[in-house]
KENUKOL-52373 format. One record per residue: residue in three letters; x, y, z of N, C-alpha, C in turn. Coordinates in pm, whole numbers, plus 50000, padded with zeros to 5 digits. Layout:
BEGIN
ALAXYZXYZXYZ/...
END
This chain:
BEGIN
MET534982529807562535722521107608535312508307642/ARG533962508507655533502496007670533042484107628/ASP532892492607453532832484007314533832479007272/ILE535212485307312536632481607306537282471307358/ILE536492470907497536822454007581535962445007570/ALA535102449507478533542439507464534532433607312/THR535242440107250535462437707167536862426807183/VAL537732433607252538882421407319538712409507362/ILE537712410907462537182397707536536592389707388/LEU535672393407249535282388507162536342382407121/LEU537452388407058538272381806994539012371907085/VAL539102372407225539832359507294538892349307317/LEU537882351507340537332342707327537002334007172/LEU537072338107092536672330106946538302323206918/CYS539262332106987541002319006936540702311607059/ALA540262314407142540332303907274539592287307274/ALA537982296607167537192282707129537822275507017/ALA538642286006894539322277906824540142267406895/LEU541292271206970541802262507025541082250207112/ALA540172253707175539212242407278538622231207154/GLY538092231807055538372224506948539182219406894/HIS540222222406852541282216906837542222209006967/GLY541262211507117542412199207139541482192307199/VAL540142192407183539272182207188539112171507074/LYS539582179106961540362172106857540922159106868/THR542282163006961543472155206984543432146007098/ARG542012151607197542082138607253540772128807286/LEU539952130107167539312122007082539602107107078/PRO539342098507134539532083207095539662078806956/GLU540532073206922540782073206795539532066806649/ARG538792058606720537352058306640536182068006648/HIS536502075106740535422093106721536562100106601/ARG537642098306545538572110506459538502100706324/SER537622096606283537242083506181536742094506063/ARG537272094205943536982105005788535072100605818/ASP534342092105807533392093105837532652104105943/SER533362104906087532922107806191533072127006187/PHE533902129006091534202145906069533672153205897/GLU532962141505862532462147605732531422157205796/LEU530932151905899529702163405943530052171606000/VAL531222177206018532112187806049531642202605919/PRO531782196805850532592207305718530592214805721/LEU529572206005733528372207405682528012216005790/THR528362212505912527392220006031528582234105996/ILE529982234505987529972249705953529762260205824/ASN529532250105753529062261105625527302259705697/LEU526642257905779525452261305795525432270705919/LEU526432269506013526782284506100527262293406036/VAL528662289205921528932302705845527852313105797/THR526992300805731525802314005652525092319105776/PHE524612313105879523922319605982524722331106009/THR525842331306055526422343506101526062352306016/ALA526822348905829526502366005739525602362205783/ILE524722364605753523092369005735522692379505856/VAL522402370106015522612380806104523862388906145/LEU525232393106082525712401406062525002409705962/GLY525332406505861524372414805732523252420205796/LEU522092416305833521042422005883521452435005949/LEU522622430506078522782440206165523102453106177/THR524112449606025525142461706007523852469305885/SER523212465905809522302471405755521342480605848/SER520612471205954519862484406048520582490306155/VAL521732490106208522342498106284523202514506177/LYS523402507406048523942521705980522862526405913/THR521292520605874520172524405893519892539405990/GLY519392531906132519512543406223520922549706217/PHE521642551106198522602562406229522712568806109/ASP522462570905967522122576505891520642581805914/ALA519482580905989518632588206044518702594306149/ALA519712592506231520462599706389521212611406259/TYR522022606206206522422621706166521932633506063/ALA520382624706013519832637105945519252643406021/ALA518572636806153518182641606250518872654806323/ARG520042651806313520922662406398520872673406284/GLY521192673606174521162686006062519672690306132/GLN518552684406075517102690106030516892698706183/ASP517452696206283517342698106455517802712606416/ALA519232708506357519742719806359519632732806299/GLY518872729806151518292737206054516992745106122/ALA516412738006217515012743806242515682755906389/LEU516212752706421517052763006510517432774306482/ALA518082773306364518742783406289517582795006236/GLN516902786206136515512796606083514702795406198/MET514062797106323513972794506418514042815506485/ASP515502812006489515752825406506516042836006381/ARG516002830306301515892843606198514452849206182/CYS513802839606219511922845706222511682853006342/LEU512762854006443512762859906581513522871406545/ARG514652872206492515042882106433515062892606340/ASP513392887106233513062894906137512132901506243/TYR510942897906343510422902206416510702914606480/GLY511852912206548512442926206599512932925506679/PRO513702932406779514132936406958513692932707085/GLU512222925107012511662924507109511802909807179/THR512462898307074512682886707085514062888207117/ASP514982893407194516042889907224516412881007284/SER515322884707420515202875807531515402862007495/ILE514622861407392513972846507320514862842107248/ARG516032849407205517052842907078518532839507165/GLY518022848907315519292844607401518802828907429/GLN518202828107501517472816207541517842802207408/LEU517232808307292517612800507185519172794807161/ARG520302802607235522142804707170522352796007302/ALA521612796907402522062792907527521762776207502/TYR520412768107445520312760307431521082752807354/VAL521232760507233522452747807130523732751207189/GLY524182761907287525712756207346525632748707419/ALA524612747607512524672735307634524372721807562/VAL523542719807439523232705407351524982705507311/ILE525472713607213526842713607190528042708207286/ALA527732713207387529322706607519528672698707596/SER527232695007569526682680807684526392673507577/THR526792670607418526522659107348527772658607315/TRP528662664807339530012665307262531182671207373/PRO530932665707536532212668507619532972671307610/ASP533912658707485535632661607479536092669607333/GLU534992674707302535632689507228535362700507282/LYS535722709107186536182718007241534422729507301/PRO534332733707348533202740007438533132759607303/PRO531812752307332531482766907250531812780607288/GLU531922789307269532862804707285531282815707255/GLY531682825707329530842835707269529302831207301/VAL528972823307390527232823607400527802817407544/ARG526482822407630526262816907758525522805107770/TYR525542794407845524912782607897524982779607955/PRO523382777508037524192770608164524712755308172/ASP525302753008327526012745808345525612728908302/THR526782721708160526462709408163526482697808216/GLU527182699508317528322688908439526602680808502/GLY526732663608439525622660108477524532651408378/MET524402668508298523862661908144524062650508069/PRO523062641908048523352631907970523662633507813/ILE524512626207737525222625307610524172623907477/THR522982615407531521962613307445520512610707570/GLY519602614707515518132611607562517892618707637/GLU516672622307664515992632007754516722644707872/SER516802657807838517942663207945516252671208004/ARG516282673108121515172685208195515912697308168/ALA516722698408190517492712408195517412717608014/LEU518002711507977517752717307849516462716707781/GLY515512713107851513922712107784513532723307845/ALA514012726407938513322735708046513672750907953/ILE514772750307886515072759007806514102766207738/LEU514032751507652513242756207517511472760007564/ASP510962755107680509982757607712510092771507759/GLU511112778407789511242791307834510782802307734/ALA511622794907602511852802007504510232802807444/GLY509712796007426508272789907432506732795007502/SER507022800507594506472811907651507262821907644/GLY507812827207638508462842507589507782843507451/LEU507822834707370507052833407226505432841407247/ARG505002831107333503502832007364503082844607391/ARG503562850807516503922864707553503982873107460/LEU504452875107363504772882207242503272888607228/ASP503372906207187502052908507156502062921607013/PRO501802913806894502422922706821501622936106757/ALA502322940806745501632955306699501342959306571/ASP501042948806454500212953606361500412940706301/ALA499532937406171499352924006087500202916106043/ALA501702928706021503072917705952503392912706061/HIS503292918206215504092911006297502682899006314/LYS501702902906333501132890006371501422875706276/GLN501752878106145502072869306070502842865206059/LEU504252873006101505222866306114505462861206278/LEU504822862006358504552855906499504552844206470/SER503202841306396502532830506317503032821606274/VAL504492825206177505872812806121506422813506249/CYS506832822606326508052814206413507042806206542/GLU505722809206541505532798706645505522783606577/GLN505302783306489505282771906378506432764006375/GLN507312774206368508852772806339509422766906504/PHE508462769106597509412767706740508532748106771/SER507342747106658506742737706688507762727006671/ASP508442729906539509562721506473510672718406520/VAL511222730706602512122729706678511772717806793/VAL510762716806843510632707406923509842696306900/LYS509492692106738509112681506719511332675706674/SER511872681306625513492678606557513782674806699/ARG513792684906824514752678406941514202663806936/TRP512722660506979512292647506998512732632706868/THR512732641006762513132631406699514942625606755/VAL515552635506752517042630606773516672624806885/ILE516342628707020516512622207133516112607107060/GLU515152601607009514592592706982515452580406862/GLN516112592106766517002582006692517872580706783/ALA519002587606894520402584806925519822572107021/ARG518882562007037518642549107125519482540907055/ALA520222531907106520952520807107519382507307045/SER519822500406930518952489906902519172476306976/ILE520282478806942520972462607057521682459807165/SER520412454507221520922447007351522282444507396/TRP522502445707497523822434507554523542420907584/PRO522412415207660521712399207614521822392907499/PHE521912404007386521662398607231523052396307169/TYR523812408307232524852406207172525942394907212/TRP525462393107369526192378607446525242367207376/VAL524182364007319523782352107268524442357507154/LEU524842366207061525432363506943526692361106935/VAL527662369207048529042358607074528842344107092/PHE527452342507151528012327607186527932319207062/TRP527232321106992527062316306842528452314306767/LEU528762330206771530252328006716531552317406770/VAL531022316006917532042308006977531672294306914/ILE530352290106945530172275106831530952275906745/LEU530592282606619531242285506469532962285806501/PHE533372293406595534742286606612535212276006663/VAL534742269406754535022253506847534892245206679/SER533822248206634533682238806490534772240306386/ILE535602250906405536652254306274537962245806371/GLY537932243206487539052236206582539142223306555/LEU537892219906548537702205706550538302200806390/THR538452206306327538622200406201540132210906148/ALA540622221406200541422227306148542942218606181/PRO543832214806062544832208806116546112219606199/ALA546842209006283547662217706349549322225406248/ASN549062237306158550302240606129549942254906105/PRO551062265506129551332279306154550142283906088/VAL550142279705870548892283105848547442283305886/SER547102270305931545932271006001545522284906154/VAL546852286906211546422292406310546292310006281/ILE547512310706136547202322806141545702327106097/VAL545332317205989543692324605932542822325506054/ILE542742317206156541752313206278542012330206292/VAL543092333506368543192343006412542562357006359/LEU543572355206243542902368506142541372367606081/SER540722357206141538992354506104538832362906240/ALA539462359706368538412360506460538622374606473/ILE539812381406379539822398006419539172403306307/SER538902400106222537832403106114536422402006177/ILE536342390806245534562390706295534352401506394/ALA535842403206472535572409906593535182424406616/SER536232425906470536232443106434534862442606347/ALA534252435806326533002437906226531982438706331/VAL531632431906509531062432806569531202448506621/TYR532362450206668533212466206690532092472006630/VAL532552474506462531852484706359530372483306432/ILE529702471906359528442473306438528142482906565/GLN528412475706667528582481906808528732501806806/ASP529392505006721529732513706763529112527906662/LEU528372517706545527302526406492525972524206556/ASP525562517706601524652517306689524322524706806/LYS525822538206826525902543106974526012556106886/PRO525282563406776525432576506706526132589006782/TYR526502588506864527232599206939528752594107033/GLY529592597207023531062587507063531232579506994/GLY532592578907036533092562506947533482567006853/LEU533792559006751534992558006642534012563906541/PHE532892563606522531782564806340531282579206412/GLY531272582906588530132591506601529242604806546/ILE528762607906535527782622606469528962634906547/PRO529302645206382530502647406490529322666506475/SER529542676106553529112684806578528902695106517/THR529622691806405529382706206284528072716806225/SER527272704006269525652713106219525282722006316/MET525242715006421524942724206562525972735606605/ARG526852732906510528012747106563527722760306414/ASN527372752106340526952761106258526042772906253/ALA524732760606334523892768606367524102776606487/LEU524702774206543525132786206667525742798506599/ALA526882795106504527522809106425526512816606379/ASP525812811106352524622817506210523772825206335/MET523732820006434522462822206533523402838506614/THR524762837406630525192849506682526182859406580/ALA525852856806512526112865606350525672878406386/PRO526372890006363525522900206361525002904306286/
END
């Protein structure tokens, strides 16, 4: 919702900037509206358009790369959890409590990260109210810590179980690493101060366009369409910069698939 409001504000600001530029043009004395005076404006517009295109292109590429990395990290996290559960299943019934903690962890992750979706069924997990959608959650970390403690308390009965325990411990380490990768990849890279500086640049561009635009319906339509196009592009950049939630959010499919594999008989 915050991004949508910011996008609407940006759209209004750009249209108002073009209107202000046109208003300044009509109120300038005749000697300041000569052809020689306005020959500089197209050069300035070309400079601003080039600069804006470069900045928006770099931002789009950066946030898309970050989004793809976050998407891949979530898939790796789900895969690591499913693999560890299979290892514990192969170890034997001694690991049932640890497997239950892993299922509770996955269920809590799904419920807290995608609160607008249907909560997971067939698994018990702690109350997720107050848990952050992204970032570190002490409650989730405590579940994994408890699972790790249970893993360390296992006493292998023979060499085969000892070797299998070593594999499970390595996979638990992979689970912890993948969890922190997900946490770090979910951080937004565009700060609000930088966003409003970008808005300021765009406003200057549309004021310059308004200074040269003729007063006719075609100019108004082109300016409004341009403002809508740029505002929507900025919205996409903002949305991709937050991998969870929004229009392009990472789905819960991989985690739900992992939970389904963990609860399968």
